[in-house]
C-alpha angles and dihedrals in degrees: 000000000000111000100170127028121177117184126189095331120180128182136183137179104227103314096336114104113225108164124023129193098341119182128173143128141211121209131199112265097034137102109214125186126206117210139167141139120291110289092024091132094243093148091044090054091052092050091047091050092050093046094249087120123032115238118226091222142358135050138272123198122189115186118250095211135040127229090278092054094252126127111287117250118206128186124196124195114190122206112284094350096163114103105146113157124227092264096059100130103206125097119229090254094049090048094051094044088056088067090069097053097079086061096046103032121259096263099047123095121243114251131211094277092053091050093050088049090053091048094049089049093053093045090050090063097035096252105116093099090053094049097115095048121104113256091229091060095056127102118254092259091048091052090051090053093048089055089051091049089052090052090052090050091054088061102216125190091225125039115196109186131183108204092316098175094070107130094019123121121230096266095048093046090054091050089049093053090047091055093048090052091048092048091052099041101036102031104031095243123154118227125193111180133177112215135172092205111054093169090061092060102029094104090059107035122083098208141005127217112201126198111216133178116249105220095210091064133055109296096255096058114101141186128211124235135172112244093254096045125096117252112249121227 
């Protein structure tokens, strides 16, 4: 099922073109990466897709329902989102558990399935051993991983991730990619992830979308291509 459809999207800052005639899609059950050279407006494309930025032209369609016919849930993780101060009162475990409540209702107790989901989420980003620490006492990378774990715990239909593995070691990064692949292939999730290292994730992702510069247009204009497609002039 198609969850995200972008058709002929263009975006500019003031009079400066940034993205030109971008078309791509993301379906349920697939793990898609988004790559491009530094300055290739990858984050801008994501924000324009989600409506955080207003495109100049083109259309974006995000499905209303998931494959089960229920309201589609989408989670977006911007780059380096974590910014908790030292006085933040919640422990890591409490914070990640809170990701389950929108699914359960705020006044209902979490059951065994919920707790197992929380534990799996923390283990996936290497934070289970830190579960009783205060969020505010963590390093920047650990805070980022706690935010990712909470997102996992919320169990969205669509994951939109902007370089989420920042601050992770090699082992945790691999576990994270395995979980993303599993979420897509076994649970029908859709994953769209910006990465600066496509080789690192190529064994787990189904498809790569690459932003490239079109030499006939101003240098900040980019077109999108699947990894196996030929680059257009």
